N, C-alpha and C positions, 0 to 999 in steps of 0.2 A: 772811395767816397762816392755815394750815389747822388751825383750832382748832374743836372741837365747840361750837356755840353753846349758851348756857345755856338757851335756850328750846326746844331741839330735842325734848326729852322732857317735854312740858308737860301731857300729858293721860293719863288712865288707859288709854284704848284709842283707837287711831287711827280705827277705824270700827266700825260695827255690822254684824255678819255676817248677810246675808239669803240664804237658800237659795230665793229666789223665782224661779219661771219667769215671766218677763215676758210672753213671747209664744211661741206655737207654731203654725206653719203646716204642717199635715200634707201639704198639696198633693195630697190624694186626689181631690177633685172640684171644689175651688174654691180661692180665695186667702184664705179666712177664717181668723181667729185662733181656735184651738180652746180657749184658756184662758178665754174669756169676758171678757177684758180689753178687747176692742173694737178691737184693732189689725188690722182687716181690710184686705186689699189689693185692688187693682184691676188687671186686666190692661190694659196700654196698649201702643201702638206696633206691634203685630203679633200674632203667634200664640203662645199658650201652650196646650198640649194636656194636659188632665188625664186621670186614669184610666189612666195607663201603668203598666207593671210596676214595683213598688217595689224598694227596695234589699234588703229581706229580708222574711220573713213577718210581722215585728212592726211594720213601718213603714207598712203599707197601700199605697196606690197612689202614683205619682209624677207629676210634671209635666214635659213636654218643651218645650224652648225651641229651635225650629228656625230662627227668624229674629230680627228685632229686637223681637219681643214680649217683654215683661217684666212684673213685678209691682211696683207702687208702693204703699208704705205711708206715709200722711201722717206728717210729723214729729211726734214726741212725745219730751220729755226722758227719759221712762221707757225708751225704746228705746236710749238713749245714756248708760248709767250710767258712773260713774267706774271701777268694777271690773266686768268682764263675762265671760261665756262665750257664744260662738256655736257651735252645732253644726249639722251638716247632712250629708246624703249628696249626692255629686256624681258624675255619669258623663259625662265630657267626650268629645265626638266629635272634637276636634282640639286641637292645641297652637299654633295660629296666633295671633300678636298677644297682646294683653292681654285676657283674658276673665274677667269677674267674676261668680261665682255669687251673691255678696251684697256690698252696699256701703251704708254709712251714713257719708257723708263730706261735707266742705265745704272746697273749695279757694278761698279768698277772693281775688277779683280775679285768678284765674289764676296765683297764685304768691305773693301777699302773705303769706298764712299758710295752714296746712293743719290740718284737724281731722277726727276720726272714724276709721273703720277700713274696710279693703278686703281681701277675699280675691281673689287673682288666680290663674288659670291663665296664667302669664306668657309673654312672648315667647321665653323660653328653655326653655319646656316644663316649668317647675317650679311647685309650689304656693308662693305668696308672700303673706305677711301684712304689710300696710302699715298704719301708723298715722300720723295727722297730729300734728305736734309743737307746734302753736301758733305756728310760725315758718315761713319758706319751706322747702320740701323735705319729703320723706316719710321716715319711719323704716321700712326694709325688713327683714323677717325671712324669709330664703330657706329653703324646705323641700325635700323630695325631688321627684323627677321625677313628672310626671303620667302615670298609666297610662290610655291612651286606651281608650274603650269598656269601662271597668271601673268598677264602683261603688266609691267611696272615701269613707270616713267622715272628716270634717274637723272639728276643734274649734279655735277661736281663744279664748285667754284673756288677760286683762290684769288684773293685781293693782295697784290704785291705791295700796296701802300700800307694797309693796316695789319698785314700778316694774318688775315682771317681766312680759314678754309671752312667750307660748308658742304654738307651733303643734303640734297633735296630728294624726297621720295614722294612720287605722285603729287608734285607741286607744293609740298609742305616741307618746311625746314625740319630735317630729322636729327641733325647733329651739326655743331659748329664749334670752332675753337680759334681763339686769337692768341698767338704766341710768336716769339721771334724764331727765325731760322727753321721754318716748317717746310720750305720748298726751294729746291735748286733745280732748274729746268734740265731735262734731257738735252744733251748738246754742250753742257758745261765742260765735260771731260771727253766723253766719247759720243758718237752720233748714231743712236740706235733707231731702227725703224719703228713706226707706230703700228700696233697690231690690233685688229678687231677680231674677237673670238678666241684669243689666246694671250699668253703672257710671257714672262721672262724676257731678257734682252733680245733673244733671237726668235721669240715666238714659238718655241718648241716645248712649252710646258704650260701648266695652268690653263688647259683648254676649256672653253666654255661649252656647255651642252644645253642647247635650246635655240630660241629664235631671237634675233636682234633687228631693230628697225630704226630708221630716221636718226642717224648719228650726226651731230654737229659740234663744231669747235668755234668759239668766239675768242677774241683777244682782249676781253674785259669781263668783268663780273656783271652778269645780268641780274636784275632785281626780281623780286618774287612775282610781280605782275607779268613780266616778260616771260619768265620760266613757265608760268601757268598758261600764258598765251601760246607758247611753243607746244606745250603738252596738249592743249585742246585743239589747236588748229594745224599742227604740223609745222616744221621749220619753214617750209616754203611760203606759208601764208600766215604764220603766227606772229610776225613781227609788226609793231605799230608803224604807220606811215602817215605823216612824218613822225620822227622819233627824236626827242631832245636828249643829248648826252652832255654831261658836265662833270668835271672832277669833283670827287667828294671823299675827304675834305679838301679844301684849298688852303695850303699853307703859305702864309705871307712872311716875308723878311722885313720886319719892322725895325726902324732905326731911331724912333722917338720923335720924328718930324711928321708933318702932314704929307701924306703920300697918296698916289693913285696906282691902281693895279688893273691889269687886263686879265679877264677870266674867259677862257675859250669855251664857246658853246657850239656843239656840232649837231647836224641833222643826220641821223643814221637811217632815215627812211630811204625808200627806193625810188619813189615817183613824185611825192608831194613836197612842196616848199614848207619850211618851218618859219613861223612868225612868233616872236616873243612880244607879248602885249604889255607885260609889266614885270618889274622886279623890285622887291622891297626887303628891308631889314627889320620891318615891324617895329619902328621907333627906336632902334638901338642908337645911342648918342654918338658912338665912335665911328660907325660905318654909314655910308650912304651910296646910292646908285647915281652915277654921273651920266652914263650913256648906255642905251639899249642897243643890242645888235640889230643890224638890218635883216631883211628877208634872207633866209639861208636855204640855198638849193640843196637837193638830195646829195648826201656825201660831203657837203661843204661845211665850213665853220666860220664864225664871226666872233669878235670880242665884245663882252659886256664889261664896261669900265666902272670900277667902284673907287670911292675915296675913303681914306682913313685919317682920323684926327685923334691923337691920344688924349687931348684935353688935359695935359699935364700929368696923366696917370702913369702907372708902372705895373708891370706884371703880365698876366695872360689876358688876351682879348679874343673873344669868340662870339660869333653871331650866326644865326640861320638866315640864309638868303633864299627867299621864295621866288621862283621864276615861273610865270604863267605864260603858256604858249598854246598853240593848236596841236600839240602832241596828241595823237589819236587815243593813246592809252593812259597817259599820265599828264593831264593838262596843267597840274601844279607840281613842279619838281623842287625839292628843298636840298640845298647843299650847305655844309658848314664851312664858314670862313674863319680862320683863326691865325693868330700870330702872338709874338711875345716881345716885350721890352724888358730885358733882364739886366737890372742895374739897381743896387750892387749885385755882384755875382760871385758866390763862393766856389772855389775850385781847389781840388786837392786829390790826394790818393784814395782809392777805394779800399785798398788793403795794405796793412803793414804786417809783414811776416818777420818776426824776430828769429825764427828758426830755433836754434838751441841757445841763442844769446838771451841775456836778461834785461837788455835795454835796446832802444832804438829811437827813431824820431820820424815825424812827418811834417810836411810843409803845407800850410793853408794859404791861399792867395785870394785877392779881390780883383777879378777881371772885369768889373763894371766900368762903365764909360765915364761917369761923373760923380757917383755917390760913394761916400764912405760906408764900409761894411761894419756893422756893430754886432759883436758876439756877446750874447747875454748870459749863456750858461753852457757847461759841459756836463755830460752824464755818461757813466759807464754802466752798461746793461749786459745781460746774457748770463749763461750758466756759470761761466768762470770769471765774472766781472771782479770778484774779490781778489783775484790773482794779478790784476793789472792796475796800474796807477799812472797818472800824468802830472806834469807841472803846469798845466794850462789854467789860466785865469781869464775871466771875461775882459773884453776890451774892444778896440777898434782896429781896422786895417784900412789904410789909405788906398785910393784908387791906384792900381798897379803894384801895391805893396804885398808883403807876405809875412807869415808868422810861423816859427818853428815850435813844434810841440814835442817834448821828450816823453817817451813811454818807458815804464819799468815793468818787469815781470818777476814774480816770485811764486814758484810752484808749491811751496810749502811742503816739500818732500814727496809730492805725488809724481807719477809718471804718466806719459801719454801726450795727446794733442789737446791744446787748450785754445779757446776762442772767446772773445768778448766784442761788444760793439761800443765804439765811442760816438756819442751823439753830440753834434755841435749845433746849438740853437742860435740863429742870427736873424737879421732883418732882410735877408735875401728874399725877394717877393715870390720866387718860384720854389726855392728849396729852404723853407724855414728851419728844417732840421736835417742837416747833412749827416751821413753815417759813414764811419770808417770801421772796417772789420780788422780786429787785432788777433794775430795768431802767434802761438809759441808751441814749442815741442820739447819734451824731456824724454829721451829714448828709453824704452823698456829695458830693464836689466834682463828680463826673460820674456821673449815675445811668443814662445810656443804656448798654445792653448791646449791642443790635443794632438795625439799621434796614434793612428790606428795602423799597426804594421800589417794586419790581415794575414798573419802567418797561419793562424788556426781559427781565430774567432774575432769578436769585436772589441777586444780589450784595448783600453787606452794606455799606451806605454809611456806617456808623459809623466805619469804619476799624479795627474790632476783629477782623476776619477771619472772621466767622461766615457765609461765603458758602454758599448753598444749591445743591444739585445738582438740575437740572431733569430731571424724568422726563416723557416724552411731549412734546407740543408745545403749550404754552399760547399763546393768541392774544393778540398785542399790540393794545391798544386805548386809547381815551381814559380818563383817570383820573377820580376822583370830582369833582375841581374843579380850578381853575387853579393851586392851590398844591401839588398832589400829583403832577404829571407824568402819565405814562401808567399803565396797569394791565395785568394779565394775566387772561385768561379761561380757566377750567378746565372741562373737558368732563364731569366727573362719573364717569369710568370709567378714565382712563389718565393724566391729567395731574396732577402735584403737584410740590412742591419739598421735598426732604429736606435738612435741616441736621444734619450729624453731631453726635452727643451731645457736650455740654460742660457741666460742672457750672455754669459761669457763666450758661448759658441757663436754669437752673432754681434761681433764688435763693429764699431764705426769704420775702422780701417781693417783690412784683412788680406791674407794670402791663403789660398788653398793649393796644395801640390799633391799630385798622385800619379801613379802609373795606371794606364787602362789598355786593355787588349780586347777590342770589340769584335764579336763574331759576325756582326751584320751591321748594315747602315739603314735598316728599315725603320720608319717611324721616328718618334722622339724617344731617345733612351738616355737616362740620366745616371751617370756613375755616382754623383753626389748632389744633394738638394737640401737646403735649409731655407724654406720659403713659406709665405703665408699669402694666399690669394683670398682676400676677404669676401665672403658671400659670392664666390665665383666671378669676381670682376669689379666689385666696388672699389677696391684698392689692392695693390700688390706690394709685397715686401720680401726681402731676403735675396738669396742668390741660387742659381741653378747652373750646372754644367750639362749640356746636351750633346749627344751624338745625334744630330737633328735629321729631319726627314729629307733633307737635301744632301746628306752624307758629309756634313761639315761639323767640326767642333764649334759649339756656340755657347757663349757666356751671357746669361740673362740675369738682370737685376730688377727687382721691384722698386719703383720710385715713389710709392705712397699714393699713386693715382691709378686709374684704370689702365690696363695694358702693361706690357713689360718692355724694358729697355734692352734690346737684343744686340749682340755683337758677334758676327760670324767670323770664324777663323779658317784654318787650313782644312783640306779634306781629311776625313777619317780613313785610315788605311786598315782594312779589316785583317784580323788574325796577326796583328803586329803590335808589339809593345810600344806605347807612345807616352811620353812624359808630358803632362798637362799642368799648367799653373794658371790660376786666376788671381789678380791683385786689384785692390781698390784703395785709393788714397783720398781720404775725405777732405784734406786741405786743398789739394789741387783739383779735386773732383775728377780724377782720372781713373778709368778702369782699363785693364789690359789683360790680354790672353796670350799665354806663352805656350808654344808647342816645341817639344824637344829642345828646350833651353833658348829658343829664339822667339822674339816678340812677333806674334802672328797678327794681332789687331790691337788697337788702342783708341780711346776716345776720351776727350776732356770736355765735359758739359755739365751744367748745373742739374741738380735733382735727379741723379742717376740711380741712387741707392738709398733705400730706407730699410733698416734691418728687420728681419723676422723677430717678432716680439713687440714691435711698435703697437700693434693692435691685438692680434691673437698670438699664442705661443705654441708653435708647431715643432714637433720633433725633427731632428736632422736625420736624413735617410741616406744610406749607402747602398747602391744597387737598384734604386727605384726613385720615383719622384712623386709629384702631387703633394698636397698638404699632408695627406694621411699615408703616403708611401704605397698606395694601391694602384698606381698607374705609372706609365713611362718607365717600365722595367728595363734594366740594362742586361744585355746578353753578352757575356764574356767574362774576362778576368780583371780584377782590380787589386792593386798592391800599394802599400806604403803611403797612406794618406796623412798629410800634415796640415794643421790649421793654425795660423798665426794671427796675432792681433795687430800686425803692421803690414804695410805693403813692402815686401822684400825686394831687394835689388836683383838685377840680372845676374850678378856674380853669386848671390845667395841661391837663386833658383838653380843655377848650373851646378853649384856644389851639391845641393840636394839630389839633383838628377844623377850625378856621377858617383857620389859617396853614400847615397841613401840618407833617409832621415836620421838614422842612427849615427852616421858619420858627421852630419851637420850639427846635431844637437850635443854630441859627445856622449850620448847614451851607450854607444857601442863600447866605449872605453870603460863605462861604469858597470855594465851588466854582462860583458862578454865572458862566457865560460872558456877558460884558457887551457884546462887540462882535466882529464878523467883517468883515474887510476884504480885498479883492483887492489883492495886492501884497506887498511894495513893487515887485517885478518881475513881468513877465508869467509866468503859470503858477505863481504863488505865492499862498498865503492866510495871513493873519495873524489869530490869534484873541487876544482880551484877556479875562482872567478875574480875579475877586476871589480873593485868596490870603492865606496866613498866612506871616509871616516865618519863615524857617528850614526850611520844608517843601519836599518834593519831590513831583512829580506825574507820573502817567502820562497820556499824551494819545493818543487813538485816533480813527480816521477810518473812516467807512462811506460807501459809495455807494448802499447799499440798506438802509434802516432796518428794513423789515419782515423781510428775510432774516436780520437779526442778524449780518451778516458784518463784524466790526470788525477793522481793521488797527492794530496798536500802532505808533505813530510814535516814542515814547520812553517809558521807564519811570522816568526820573530827571531830569525837567526841574526845575531849581532855581527856587525862589520868588525874585521880585524885590522882595518887600515886600507891601504891601496889594493891589497890582495887578501882574499878570504877563502878559507876551506870549509867544507862540510862533508861529514862522513855519513853515508846511508848504512845503518845497521840492520835494516829490515828488508834486504834484497830478496825477492821471491826466488826460491831455489830452482824452479822450473822455467824461469823467464828466458826465452831465446834472445830477446832484445831489451835494452833499457834506454830510455830517453829522460833527460833532465832539463828543467828550465828554472831560471832564477827571475823573480819579480820583485821590484821595489814597491811595496804597498803605498 
């Protein structure tokens, strides 16, 4: 149930506002920290040349980074605050690869979890602000194009209160996003150094080529005017003095009575005292100013006291407090003051998962302090609303009381996952319509969608008709093991298999299993892709398996927004058969990557996957990637690909790995040729194969297996029961070899 928790607004202010410059590296003549805070850097790995022409007259000199040389600053928690601003000037000499002017990051175990921040001149030639989210994958904020050989001022900000990250380019907001769980600081798990001019945890990759000048880190979010002042005047002289800082917003814990609250006001200036001349709420009836702070010395703080009177009302209270002072840059500063009196308060479960049951229940409570909760109506909505029902009727819930609602489910003979939303309409002042997600599942009798053995071509052996079209000439070779038959080898520039789009190939839940034997770990190489990148970045959909440019197996999914949700797994071992499986469970919103039957990486998070076909309908590609299959070519062998409409279990994945898709699906029992005999007459051959009663089979013959020249002998040979025989009466008299195969159309 999406209900505001009673503890959400439980303190007067979420954080204390510090306008403190943590570190400043002018990069004029050395890598020392000019603040005196001791965060001096050391040049390592190559060349860093100081005393270069700076970004402007107010920034002094700059440092050049011509090779793998960079600056390392030892880890300190102060360099990795919960809220921060990073500013610098950068002059990139190229847009090749991923190049990082500044990095303070920790990628635990090469993909287990990510922390910290990165500024990239990325491989698409754009400025890109990355933050680690505390889980696998990075949160990317894409900015404008990099102007080569041009000084550009860059600022990265993250507000730990609002969850807002922003990228500023030349003093203008270039990109911003507000979302939960976008940033977990470096130091949360491991403590990695900060790097200027390079990236990666150890600073030994993603080297920046060009000049960097006037780098600063603050432990709060600077506003636009201050960022522009830093850009124009340099860090040393660009900050206002005096400077008023105040939390924004200020969250109040309201209890329904008349209350007073202290709001901390700080002077972030260096030499001048701060004087607050007035503070007003512009006539708001619930809020008033009681006491102004006294004169505030540089670096000091005083309290501004406000009063609150609910005037008998209930719900959300919010007002803008305008503070007028002698701040040299912002004489009038506005902060939002807000709180909530939540009574009555509806509380309950967000999700009711029936699993495979046909009934269940949920409990709804009234956690208000004094008022009865009145429920006026219930509604069932969503794609599968007709399959759910409840016994709920409108009524009231006393203070501290609760109500049990019974839920029933009837799939109507259908299979798969089902969901609906129960809407509960009440007089809760903050949550007038509470929602509960209802889930149920009926297991598929047959979960296999397609099976490409890749013994000779792109034929789908599942019998569902998803045959692939071979482009180029993949080489037939030995398979991963005795249970998988043959394999196909892809050359990395011309060979692939295209399977025409069908929505059945792009289910909401899925598993992909395959064997891959990569010949190299260069670039991004995709053994299988079913994806749609709309207009080159407007939105992404579908799934991709990569042998990525870092030499790792990587499972990507499009989430319906710009960018991809990436998950890195184990290293790729070249020239070695590796079993890979990707699973996605839409109910739990969990994606997982399995290497050789062992879970290599997993992540549970909302909005990780939107299927190919949601916007455009792209073909599935084996041996290549991109929407059209004309990029991200795979070099090596691929064998025994299976696609399922469910997230398989660990046991299922291991069975497929050891027994092959044929063993897992039972197809080996149905289609195995068990005997080949000469006769019964000269010039004839009789084959015997396992079969299924009532089926018909196509039977083909070849005299040259590598040439792939198959002659169809029949397309409608009737089954004789569990075992069927077929006699070839047209055997070529001069054939040195004969090969037979049986196909169930």
